[in-house]
PQR file of N, CA, C, O and H, with PARSE charges and radii, in Angstrom:
ATOM      1  N   MET A   1       7.711   5.223  14.325 -0.4000 1.5000
ATOM      2  CA  MET A   1       7.277   5.376  12.895 -0.0000 2.0000
ATOM      3  C   MET A   1       8.142   4.630  12.116  0.5500 1.7000
ATOM      4  O   MET A   1       9.351   4.523  12.318 -0.5500 1.4000
ATOM      5  N   ILE A   2       7.345   3.979  10.991 -0.4000 1.5000
ATOM      6  CA  ILE A   2       7.930   3.089   9.999 -0.0000 2.0000
ATOM      7  C   ILE A   2       8.400   4.102   8.829  0.5500 1.7000
ATOM      8  O   ILE A   2       7.606   4.900   8.331 -0.5500 1.4000
ATOM      9  H   ILE A   2       6.362   4.066  10.827  0.4000 1.0000
ATOM     10  N   LYS A   3       9.711   4.014   8.442 -0.4000 1.5000
ATOM     11  CA  LYS A   3      10.094   4.923   7.384 -0.0000 2.0000
ATOM     12  C   LYS A   3       9.532   4.579   5.936  0.5500 1.7000
ATOM     13  O   LYS A   3       9.407   5.439   5.065 -0.5500 1.4000
ATOM     14  H   LYS A   3      10.356   3.366   8.847  0.4000 1.0000
ATOM     15  N   GLU A   4       9.204   3.236   5.764 -0.4000 1.5000
ATOM     16  CA  GLU A   4       8.807   2.878   4.442 -0.0000 2.0000
ATOM     17  C   GLU A   4       7.165   3.252   4.444  0.5500 1.7000
ATOM     18  O   GLU A   4       6.478   3.460   5.444 -0.5500 1.4000
ATOM     19  H   GLU A   4       9.306   2.537   6.472  0.4000 1.0000
ATOM     20  N   THR A   5       6.756   3.277   3.104 -0.4000 1.5000
ATOM     21  CA  THR A   5       5.294   3.365   2.870 -0.0000 2.0000
ATOM     22  C   THR A   5       4.659   2.199   2.819  0.5500 1.7000
ATOM     23  O   THR A   5       5.166   1.366   2.067 -0.5500 1.4000
ATOM     24  H   THR A   5       7.315   3.109   2.292  0.4000 1.0000
ATOM     25  N   ILE A   6       3.534   1.839   3.496 -0.4000 1.5000
ATOM     26  CA  ILE A   6       2.975   0.579   3.368 -0.0000 2.0000
ATOM     27  C   ILE A   6       1.763   0.720   2.388  0.5500 1.7000
ATOM     28  O   ILE A   6       0.931   1.624   2.462 -0.5500 1.4000
ATOM     29  H   ILE A   6       3.122   2.515   4.107  0.4000 1.0000
ATOM     30  N   VAL A   7       1.766  -0.351   1.402 -0.4000 1.5000
ATOM     31  CA  VAL A   7       0.819  -0.380   0.436 -0.0000 2.0000
ATOM     32  C   VAL A   7      -0.241  -1.546   0.718  0.5500 1.7000
ATOM     33  O   VAL A   7       0.108  -2.722   0.825 -0.5500 1.4000
ATOM     34  H   VAL A   7       2.442  -1.085   1.342  0.4000 1.0000
ATOM     35  N   VAL A   8      -1.413  -1.166   0.814 -0.4000 1.5000
ATOM     36  CA  VAL A   8      -2.583  -2.081   1.123 -0.0000 2.0000
ATOM     37  C   VAL A   8      -3.623  -1.953   0.045  0.5500 1.7000
ATOM     38  O   VAL A   8      -3.580  -1.062  -0.803 -0.5500 1.4000
ATOM     39  H   VAL A   8      -1.697  -0.211   0.727  0.4000 1.0000
ATOM     40  N   GLU A   9      -4.651  -2.963   0.111 -0.4000 1.5000
ATOM     41  CA  GLU A   9      -5.678  -2.976  -0.914 -0.0000 2.0000
ATOM     42  C   GLU A   9      -6.760  -1.970  -0.753  0.5500 1.7000
ATOM     43  O   GLU A   9      -7.251  -1.416  -1.737 -0.5500 1.4000
ATOM     44  H   GLU A   9      -4.686  -3.687   0.800  0.4000 1.0000
ATOM     45  N   GLY A  10      -7.166  -1.704   0.538 -0.4000 1.5000
ATOM     46  CA  GLY A  10      -8.466  -0.887   0.597 -0.0000 2.0000
ATOM     47  C   GLY A  10      -8.429   0.019   1.828  0.5500 1.7000
ATOM     48  O   GLY A  10      -7.452   0.091   2.574 -0.5500 1.4000
ATOM     49  H   GLY A  10      -6.767  -2.154   1.337  0.4000 1.0000
ATOM     50  N   LYS A  11      -9.526   0.683   1.979 -0.4000 1.5000
ATOM     51  CA  LYS A  11      -9.598   1.738   2.876 -0.0000 2.0000
ATOM     52  C   LYS A  11      -9.736   1.070   4.426  0.5500 1.7000
ATOM     53  O   LYS A  11      -9.210   1.604   5.402 -0.5500 1.4000
ATOM     54  H   LYS A  11     -10.319   0.624   1.373  0.4000 1.0000
ATOM     55  N   ASP A  12     -10.456  -0.072   4.497 -0.4000 1.5000
ATOM     56  CA  ASP A  12     -10.383  -0.766   5.813 -0.0000 2.0000
ATOM     57  C   ASP A  12      -9.080  -1.102   6.173  0.5500 1.7000
ATOM     58  O   ASP A  12      -8.771  -1.007   7.361 -0.5500 1.4000
ATOM     59  H   ASP A  12     -10.884  -0.507   3.704  0.4000 1.0000
ATOM     60  N   ASP A  13      -8.147  -1.530   5.238 -0.4000 1.5000
ATOM     61  CA  ASP A  13      -6.826  -1.918   5.607 -0.0000 2.0000
ATOM     62  C   ASP A  13      -6.150  -0.713   6.170  0.5500 1.7000
ATOM     63  O   ASP A  13      -5.518  -0.784   7.224 -0.5500 1.4000
ATOM     64  H   ASP A  13      -8.398  -1.607   4.273  0.4000 1.0000
ATOM     65  N   ILE A  14      -6.272   0.407   5.480 -0.4000 1.5000
ATOM     66  CA  ILE A  14      -5.718   1.637   6.045 -0.0000 2.0000
ATOM     67  C   ILE A  14      -6.105   1.920   7.442  0.5500 1.7000
ATOM     68  O   ILE A  14      -5.260   2.164   8.303 -0.5500 1.4000
ATOM     69  H   ILE A  14      -6.785   0.465   4.624  0.4000 1.0000
ATOM     70  N   THR A  15      -7.408   1.888   7.682 -0.4000 1.5000
ATOM     71  CA  THR A  15      -7.972   2.097   8.936 -0.0000 2.0000
ATOM     72  C   THR A  15      -7.340   1.233  10.069  0.5500 1.7000
ATOM     73  O   THR A  15      -6.919   1.700  11.127 -0.5500 1.4000
ATOM     74  H   THR A  15      -8.095   1.690   6.983  0.4000 1.0000
ATOM     75  N   ASN A  16      -7.323  -0.100   9.715 -0.4000 1.5000
ATOM     76  CA  ASN A  16      -6.753  -0.980  10.724 -0.0000 2.0000
ATOM     77  C   ASN A  16      -5.369  -0.828  10.931  0.5500 1.7000
ATOM     78  O   ASN A  16      -4.931  -0.984  12.071 -0.5500 1.4000
ATOM     79  H   ASN A  16      -7.665  -0.480   8.855  0.4000 1.0000
ATOM     80  N   ILE A  17      -4.608  -0.544   9.996 -0.4000 1.5000
ATOM     81  CA  ILE A  17      -3.071  -0.446  10.137 -0.0000 2.0000
ATOM     82  C   ILE A  17      -2.788   0.920  10.937  0.5500 1.7000
ATOM     83  O   ILE A  17      -2.007   0.962  11.888 -0.5500 1.4000
ATOM     84  H   ILE A  17      -4.963  -0.416   9.070  0.4000 1.0000
ATOM     85  N   LYS A  18      -3.525   2.073  10.442 -0.4000 1.5000
ATOM     86  CA  LYS A  18      -3.284   3.298  11.265 -0.0000 2.0000
ATOM     87  C   LYS A  18      -3.624   3.196  12.680  0.5500 1.7000
ATOM     88  O   LYS A  18      -3.075   3.947  13.486 -0.5500 1.4000
ATOM     89  H   LYS A  18      -4.160   2.039   9.669  0.4000 1.0000
ATOM     90  N   SER A  19      -4.483   2.329  13.048 -0.4000 1.5000
ATOM     91  CA  SER A  19      -4.742   2.252  14.470 -0.0000 2.0000
ATOM     92  C   SER A  19      -3.626   1.650  15.333  0.5500 1.7000
ATOM     93  O   SER A  19      -3.566   1.771  16.556 -0.5500 1.4000
ATOM     94  H   SER A  19      -4.929   1.719  12.393  0.4000 1.0000
ATOM     95  N   ALA A  20      -2.742   0.985  14.560 -0.4000 1.5000
ATOM     96  CA  ALA A  20      -1.626   0.159  15.294 -0.0000 2.0000
ATOM     97  C   ALA A  20      -0.269   0.808  15.072  0.5500 1.7000
ATOM     98  O   ALA A  20       0.608   0.775  15.935 -0.5500 1.4000
ATOM     99  H   ALA A  20      -2.790   0.887  13.566  0.4000 1.0000
ATOM    100  N   ILE A  21      -0.105   1.468  13.756 -0.4000 1.5000
ATOM    101  CA  ILE A  21       1.269   1.902  13.511 -0.0000 2.0000
ATOM    102  C   ILE A  21       1.147   3.311  12.851  0.5500 1.7000
ATOM    103  O   ILE A  21       0.233   3.574  12.070 -0.5500 1.4000
ATOM    104  H   ILE A  21      -0.817   1.495  13.056  0.4000 1.0000
ATOM    105  N   ASP A  22       2.106   4.194  13.203 -0.4000 1.5000
ATOM    106  CA  ASP A  22       2.315   5.442  12.661 -0.0000 2.0000
ATOM    107  C   ASP A  22       3.182   5.440  11.382  0.5500 1.7000
ATOM    108  O   ASP A  22       4.410   5.424  11.453 -0.5500 1.4000
ATOM    109  H   ASP A  22       2.849   3.981  13.837  0.4000 1.0000
ATOM    110  N   CYS A  23       2.532   5.456  10.245 -0.4000 1.5000
ATOM    111  CA  CYS A  23       3.177   5.303   8.919 -0.0000 2.0000
ATOM    112  C   CYS A  23       2.371   5.883   7.831  0.5500 1.7000
ATOM    113  O   CYS A  23       1.180   6.178   7.929 -0.5500 1.4000
ATOM    114  H   CYS A  23       1.533   5.469  10.187  0.4000 1.0000
ATOM    115  N   GLU A  24       3.165   6.034   6.708 -0.4000 1.5000
ATOM    116  CA  GLU A  24       2.398   6.488   5.610 -0.0000 2.0000
ATOM    117  C   GLU A  24       1.848   5.304   4.793  0.5500 1.7000
ATOM    118  O   GLU A  24       2.520   4.289   4.606 -0.5500 1.4000
ATOM    119  H   GLU A  24       4.133   5.794   6.628  0.4000 1.0000
ATOM    120  N   LEU A  25       0.614   5.470   4.320 -0.4000 1.5000
ATOM    121  CA  LEU A  25      -0.159   4.344   3.678 -0.0000 2.0000
ATOM    122  C   LEU A  25      -0.753   4.795   2.376  0.5500 1.7000
ATOM    123  O   LEU A  25      -1.131   5.953   2.193 -0.5500 1.4000
ATOM    124  H   LEU A  25       0.068   6.294   4.472  0.4000 1.0000
ATOM    125  N   ILE A  26      -0.833   3.704   1.346 -0.4000 1.5000
ATOM    126  CA  ILE A  26      -1.541   3.975   0.143 -0.0000 2.0000
ATOM    127  C   ILE A  26      -2.357   2.775  -0.115  0.5500 1.7000
ATOM    128  O   ILE A  26      -1.890   1.647   0.040 -0.5500 1.4000
ATOM    129  H   ILE A  26      -0.526   2.764   1.494  0.4000 1.0000
ATOM    130  N   ALA A  27      -3.589   2.996  -0.513 -0.4000 1.5000
ATOM    131  CA  ALA A  27      -4.425   1.743  -0.962 -0.0000 2.0000
ATOM    132  C   ALA A  27      -4.496   1.608  -2.446  0.5500 1.7000
ATOM    133  O   ALA A  27      -4.748   2.580  -3.159 -0.5500 1.4000
ATOM    134  H   ALA A  27      -3.968   3.913  -0.639  0.4000 1.0000
ATOM    135  N   THR A  28      -4.279   0.416  -2.917 -0.4000 1.5000
ATOM    136  CA  THR A  28      -4.433   0.168  -4.311 -0.0000 2.0000
ATOM    137  C   THR A  28      -5.852  -0.004  -4.795  0.5500 1.7000
ATOM    138  O   THR A  28      -6.096  -0.010  -6.001 -0.5500 1.4000
ATOM    139  H   THR A  28      -4.075  -0.373  -2.338  0.4000 1.0000
ATOM    140  N   ASN A  29      -6.774  -0.142  -3.903 -0.4000 1.5000
ATOM    141  CA  ASN A  29      -8.192  -0.407  -4.247 -0.0000 2.0000
ATOM    142  C   ASN A  29      -8.280  -1.757  -4.968  0.5500 1.7000
ATOM    143  O   ASN A  29      -8.917  -1.805  -6.020 -0.5500 1.4000
ATOM    144  H   ASN A  29      -6.576  -0.138  -2.923  0.4000 1.0000
ATOM    145  N   GLY A  30      -7.750  -2.745  -4.533 -0.4000 1.5000
ATOM    146  CA  GLY A  30      -7.876  -4.096  -5.206 -0.0000 2.0000
ATOM    147  C   GLY A  30      -7.089  -3.942  -6.733  0.5500 1.7000
ATOM    148  O   GLY A  30      -6.010  -3.366  -6.870 -0.5500 1.4000
ATOM    149  H   GLY A  30      -7.232  -2.706  -3.678  0.4000 1.0000
ATOM    150  N   LEU A  31      -7.732  -4.473  -7.652 -0.4000 1.5000
ATOM    151  CA  LEU A  31      -7.237  -4.486  -8.988 -0.0000 2.0000
ATOM    152  C   LEU A  31      -7.482  -3.149  -9.721  0.5500 1.7000
ATOM    153  O   LEU A  31      -7.143  -3.027 -10.898 -0.5500 1.4000
ATOM    154  H   LEU A  31      -8.609  -4.941  -7.541  0.4000 1.0000
ATOM    155  N   ALA A  32      -8.063  -2.153  -9.039 -0.4000 1.5000
ATOM    156  CA  ALA A  32      -8.439  -0.989  -9.812 -0.0000 2.0000
ATOM    157  C   ALA A  32      -7.293   0.099  -9.770  0.5500 1.7000
ATOM    158  O   ALA A  32      -7.573   1.277  -9.548 -0.5500 1.4000
ATOM    159  H   ALA A  32      -8.339  -2.253  -8.083  0.4000 1.0000
ATOM    160  N   PHE A  33      -5.987  -0.325  -9.991 -0.4000 1.5000
ATOM    161  CA  PHE A  33      -5.053   0.598 -10.017 -0.0000 2.0000
ATOM    162  C   PHE A  33      -4.365   0.566 -11.492  0.5500 1.7000
ATOM    163  O   PHE A  33      -4.445  -0.462 -12.164 -0.5500 1.4000
ATOM    164  H   PHE A  33      -5.760  -1.282 -10.171  0.4000 1.0000
ATOM    165  N   GLY A  34      -3.735   1.638 -11.944 -0.4000 1.5000
ATOM    166  CA  GLY A  34      -3.235   1.821 -13.176 -0.0000 2.0000
ATOM    167  C   GLY A  34      -1.832   2.262 -13.152  0.5500 1.7000
ATOM    168  O   GLY A  34      -1.198   2.247 -12.097 -0.5500 1.4000
ATOM    169  H   GLY A  34      -3.669   2.473 -11.399  0.4000 1.0000
ATOM    170  N   LYS A  35      -1.321   2.650 -14.254 -0.4000 1.5000
ATOM    171  CA  LYS A  35       0.028   3.295 -14.470 -0.0000 2.0000
ATOM    172  C   LYS A  35       0.364   4.301 -13.585  0.5500 1.7000
ATOM    173  O   LYS A  35       1.461   4.257 -13.029 -0.5500 1.4000
ATOM    174  H   LYS A  35      -1.836   2.662 -15.111  0.4000 1.0000
ATOM    175  N   ASP A  36      -0.479   5.279 -13.351 -0.4000 1.5000
ATOM    176  CA  ASP A  36      -0.117   6.299 -12.424 -0.0000 2.0000
ATOM    177  C   ASP A  36       0.319   5.962 -10.989  0.5500 1.7000
ATOM    178  O   ASP A  36       1.179   6.587 -10.367 -0.5500 1.4000
ATOM    179  H   ASP A  36      -1.371   5.314 -13.803  0.4000 1.0000
ATOM    180  N   LEU A  37      -0.418   4.831 -10.503 -0.4000 1.5000
ATOM    181  CA  LEU A  37      -0.154   4.431  -9.305 -0.0000 2.0000
ATOM    182  C   LEU A  37       1.280   3.688  -9.268  0.5500 1.7000
ATOM    183  O   LEU A  37       2.123   3.817  -8.380 -0.5500 1.4000
ATOM    184  H   LEU A  37      -1.116   4.323 -11.007  0.4000 1.0000
ATOM    185  N   ILE A  38       1.368   2.937 -10.343 -0.4000 1.5000
ATOM    186  CA  ILE A  38       2.686   2.220 -10.475 -0.0000 2.0000
ATOM    187  C   ILE A  38       3.792   3.111 -10.424  0.5500 1.7000
ATOM    188  O   ILE A  38       4.743   2.887  -9.675 -0.5500 1.4000
ATOM    189  H   ILE A  38       0.683   2.832 -11.064  0.4000 1.0000
ATOM    190  N   GLU A  39       3.732   4.164 -11.210 -0.4000 1.5000
ATOM    191  CA  GLU A  39       4.769   5.176 -11.264 -0.0000 2.0000
ATOM    192  C   GLU A  39       5.040   5.890  -9.932  0.5500 1.7000
ATOM    193  O   GLU A  39       6.185   6.160  -9.568 -0.5500 1.4000
ATOM    194  H   GLU A  39       2.960   4.346 -11.818  0.4000 1.0000
ATOM    195  N   ARG A  40       3.976   6.177  -9.242 -0.4000 1.5000
ATOM    196  CA  ARG A  40       4.083   6.818  -7.871 -0.0000 2.0000
ATOM    197  C   ARG A  40       4.668   5.916  -6.879  0.5500 1.7000
ATOM    198  O   ARG A  40       5.379   6.371  -5.983 -0.5500 1.4000
ATOM    199  H   ARG A  40       3.046   5.959  -9.537  0.4000 1.0000
ATOM    200  N   LEU A  41       4.417   4.672  -6.980 -0.4000 1.5000
ATOM    201  CA  LEU A  41       5.066   3.647  -6.052 -0.0000 2.0000
ATOM    202  C   LEU A  41       6.543   3.523  -6.389  0.5500 1.7000
ATOM    203  O   LEU A  41       7.372   3.434  -5.483 -0.5500 1.4000
ATOM    204  H   LEU A  41       3.840   4.303  -7.708  0.4000 1.0000
ATOM    205  N   LYS A  42       6.886   3.515  -7.648 -0.4000 1.5000
ATOM    206  CA  LYS A  42       8.341   3.405  -7.954 -0.0000 2.0000
ATOM    207  C   LYS A  42       9.127   4.628  -7.429  0.5500 1.7000
ATOM    208  O   LYS A  42      10.285   4.464  -7.046 -0.5500 1.4000
ATOM    209  H   LYS A  42       6.212   3.588  -8.384  0.4000 1.0000
ATOM    210  N   GLU A  43       8.537   5.867  -7.394 -0.4000 1.5000
ATOM    211  CA  GLU A  43       9.209   6.926  -6.833 -0.0000 2.0000
ATOM    212  C   GLU A  43       9.284   6.946  -5.376  0.5500 1.7000
ATOM    213  O   GLU A  43      10.263   7.420  -4.798 -0.5500 1.4000
ATOM    214  H   GLU A  43       7.596   6.000  -7.705  0.4000 1.0000
ATOM    215  N   ILE A  44       8.216   6.413  -4.722 -0.4000 1.5000
ATOM    216  CA  ILE A  44       8.182   6.315  -3.234 -0.0000 2.0000
ATOM    217  C   ILE A  44       9.239   5.186  -2.823  0.5500 1.7000
ATOM    218  O   ILE A  44       9.945   5.344  -1.827 -0.5500 1.4000
ATOM    219  H   ILE A  44       7.421   6.028  -5.191  0.4000 1.0000
ATOM    220  N   ASP A  45       9.322   4.087  -3.592 -0.4000 1.5000
ATOM    221  CA  ASP A  45      10.343   3.019  -3.389 -0.0000 2.0000
ATOM    222  C   ASP A  45      11.751   3.579  -3.414  0.5500 1.7000
ATOM    223  O   ASP A  45      12.572   3.226  -2.567 -0.5500 1.4000
ATOM    224  H   ASP A  45       8.749   3.958  -4.401  0.4000 1.0000
ATOM    225  N   LYS A  46      12.033   4.411  -4.335 -0.4000 1.5000
ATOM    226  CA  LYS A  46      13.333   5.051  -4.381 -0.0000 2.0000
ATOM    227  C   LYS A  46      13.626   5.963  -3.240  0.5500 1.7000
ATOM    228  O   LYS A  46      14.761   6.065  -2.775 -0.5500 1.4000
ATOM    229  H   LYS A  46      11.366   4.698  -5.023  0.4000 1.0000
ATOM    230  N   ARG A  47      12.601   6.624  -2.792 -0.4000 1.5000
ATOM    231  CA  ARG A  47      12.794   7.638  -1.670 -0.0000 2.0000
ATOM    232  C   ARG A  47      12.822   6.918  -0.387  0.5500 1.7000
ATOM    233  O   ARG A  47      13.693   7.244   0.420 -0.5500 1.4000
ATOM    234  H   ARG A  47      11.679   6.541  -3.170  0.4000 1.0000
ATOM    235  N   CYS A  48      11.983   5.979  -0.083 -0.4000 1.5000
ATOM    236  CA  CYS A  48      11.955   5.496   1.243 -0.0000 2.0000
ATOM    237  C   CYS A  48      11.691   4.042   1.403  0.5500 1.7000
ATOM    238  O   CYS A  48      11.738   3.513   2.513 -0.5500 1.4000
ATOM    239  H   CYS A  48      11.275   5.714  -0.738  0.4000 1.0000
ATOM    240  N   GLY A  49      11.399   3.355   0.265 -0.4000 1.5000
ATOM    241  CA  GLY A  49      11.052   1.954   0.258 -0.0000 2.0000
ATOM    242  C   GLY A  49       9.511   1.693   0.524  0.5500 1.7000
ATOM    243  O   GLY A  49       8.794   2.570   1.006 -0.5500 1.4000
ATOM    244  H   GLY A  49      11.361   3.785  -0.637  0.4000 1.0000
ATOM    245  N   ILE A  50       9.089   0.555   0.213 -0.4000 1.5000
ATOM    246  CA  ILE A  50       7.654   0.176   0.398 -0.0000 2.0000
ATOM    247  C   ILE A  50       7.528  -1.166   1.046  0.5500 1.7000
ATOM    248  O   ILE A  50       8.415  -2.001   0.871 -0.5500 1.4000
ATOM    249  H   ILE A  50       9.671  -0.157  -0.179  0.4000 1.0000
ATOM    250  N   ILE A  51       6.525  -1.412   1.751 -0.4000 1.5000
ATOM    251  CA  ILE A  51       6.118  -2.581   2.336 -0.0000 2.0000
ATOM    252  C   ILE A  51       4.703  -2.879   1.767  0.5500 1.7000
ATOM    253  O   ILE A  51       3.853  -1.997   1.891 -0.5500 1.4000
ATOM    254  H   ILE A  51       5.805  -0.733   1.893  0.4000 1.0000
ATOM    255  N   ILE A  52       4.368  -4.075   1.138 -0.4000 1.5000
ATOM    256  CA  ILE A  52       3.154  -4.409   0.526 -0.0000 2.0000
ATOM    257  C   ILE A  52       2.413  -5.471   1.461  0.5500 1.7000
ATOM    258  O   ILE A  52       2.953  -6.540   1.746 -0.5500 1.4000
ATOM    259  H   ILE A  52       5.058  -4.791   1.037  0.4000 1.0000
ATOM    260  N   PHE A  53       1.281  -5.151   1.871 -0.4000 1.5000
ATOM    261  CA  PHE A  53       0.398  -6.012   2.521 -0.0000 2.0000
ATOM    262  C   PHE A  53      -0.849  -6.330   1.604  0.5500 1.7000
ATOM    263  O   PHE A  53      -1.610  -5.420   1.277 -0.5500 1.4000
ATOM    264  H   PHE A  53       0.843  -4.282   1.638  0.4000 1.0000
ATOM    265  N   THR A  54      -1.037  -7.558   1.218 -0.4000 1.5000
ATOM    266  CA  THR A  54      -2.190  -8.028   0.408 -0.0000 2.0000
ATOM    267  C   THR A  54      -2.962  -8.941   1.119  0.5500 1.7000
ATOM    268  O   THR A  54      -2.476  -9.553   2.071 -0.5500 1.4000
ATOM    269  H   THR A  54      -0.419  -8.298   1.484  0.4000 1.0000
ATOM    270  N   ASP A  55      -4.305  -9.125   0.700 -0.4000 1.5000
ATOM    271  CA  ASP A  55      -5.166 -10.145   1.332 -0.0000 2.0000
ATOM    272  C   ASP A  55      -4.994 -11.455   0.556  0.5500 1.7000
ATOM    273  O   ASP A  55      -4.530 -11.454  -0.585 -0.5500 1.4000
ATOM    274  H   ASP A  55      -4.699  -8.628  -0.073  0.4000 1.0000
ATOM    275  N   PRO A  56      -5.347 -12.496   1.145 -0.5600 1.5000
ATOM    276  CA  PRO A  56      -5.215 -13.797   0.366  0.2800 2.0000
ATOM    277  C   PRO A  56      -6.411 -14.133  -0.466  0.5500 1.7000
ATOM    278  O   PRO A  56      -6.948 -15.233  -0.329 -0.5500 1.4000
ATOM    279  N   ASP A  57      -6.864 -13.243  -1.329 -0.4000 1.5000
ATOM    280  CA  ASP A  57      -7.876 -13.466  -2.163 -0.0000 2.0000
ATOM    281  C   ASP A  57      -7.235 -13.143  -3.663  0.5500 1.7000
ATOM    282  O   ASP A  57      -6.042 -12.885  -3.828 -0.5500 1.4000
ATOM    283  H   ASP A  57      -6.428 -12.350  -1.440  0.4000 1.0000
ATOM    284  N   PHE A  58      -8.152 -13.196  -4.652 -0.4000 1.5000
ATOM    285  CA  PHE A  58      -7.684 -13.089  -6.012 -0.0000 2.0000
ATOM    286  C   PHE A  58      -6.858 -11.843  -6.176  0.5500 1.7000
ATOM    287  O   PHE A  58      -5.714 -11.883  -6.627 -0.5500 1.4000
ATOM    288  H   PHE A  58      -9.120 -13.405  -4.518  0.4000 1.0000
ATOM    289  N   ALA A  59      -7.467 -10.722  -5.797 -0.4000 1.5000
ATOM    290  CA  ALA A  59      -6.719  -9.469  -6.035 -0.0000 2.0000
ATOM    291  C   ALA A  59      -5.449  -9.382  -5.239  0.5500 1.7000
ATOM    292  O   ALA A  59      -4.536  -8.717  -5.729 -0.5500 1.4000
ATOM    293  H   ALA A  59      -8.397 -10.690  -5.431  0.4000 1.0000
ATOM    294  N   GLY A  60      -5.280  -9.932  -4.142 -0.4000 1.5000
ATOM    295  CA  GLY A  60      -4.141  -9.923  -3.378 -0.0000 2.0000
ATOM    296  C   GLY A  60      -3.060 -10.700  -3.948  0.5500 1.7000
ATOM    297  O   GLY A  60      -1.883 -10.347  -3.864 -0.5500 1.4000
ATOM    298  H   GLY A  60      -6.022 -10.471  -3.744  0.4000 1.0000
ATOM    299  N   LYS A  61      -3.486 -11.856  -4.584 -0.4000 1.5000
ATOM    300  CA  LYS A  61      -2.516 -12.785  -5.208 -0.0000 2.0000
ATOM    301  C   LYS A  61      -1.986 -12.166  -6.582  0.5500 1.7000
ATOM    302  O   LYS A  61      -0.861 -12.420  -7.012 -0.5500 1.4000
ATOM    303  H   LYS A  61      -4.442 -12.143  -4.653  0.4000 1.0000
ATOM    304  N   LYS A  62      -2.841 -11.382  -7.193 -0.4000 1.5000
ATOM    305  CA  LYS A  62      -2.450 -10.924  -8.440 -0.0000 2.0000
ATOM    306  C   LYS A  62      -1.399  -9.751  -8.291  0.5500 1.7000
ATOM    307  O   LYS A  62      -0.931  -9.211  -9.293 -0.5500 1.4000
ATOM    308  H   LYS A  62      -3.755 -11.176  -6.843  0.4000 1.0000
TER
END
C-alpha cells in the first residue's frame, strides 16, 4: 500500500491504477476542479502527502 494519495485526471485513470496498486485515489476530472478540491488536496498533503499523475495533454500540462 502506498501511503500517499494519488491524484489523477479521470475515472479511467483511477480504474487503471487501482488494478495495479492498493492506494487512495482522487480524480480532478481534467480542468473541472475548483477551490474545494484544492483545499481538500492541501489537507491530504499535510496528512499523508500526494503524488500527481497527469496526462500529456492540455489539461495535464495545466
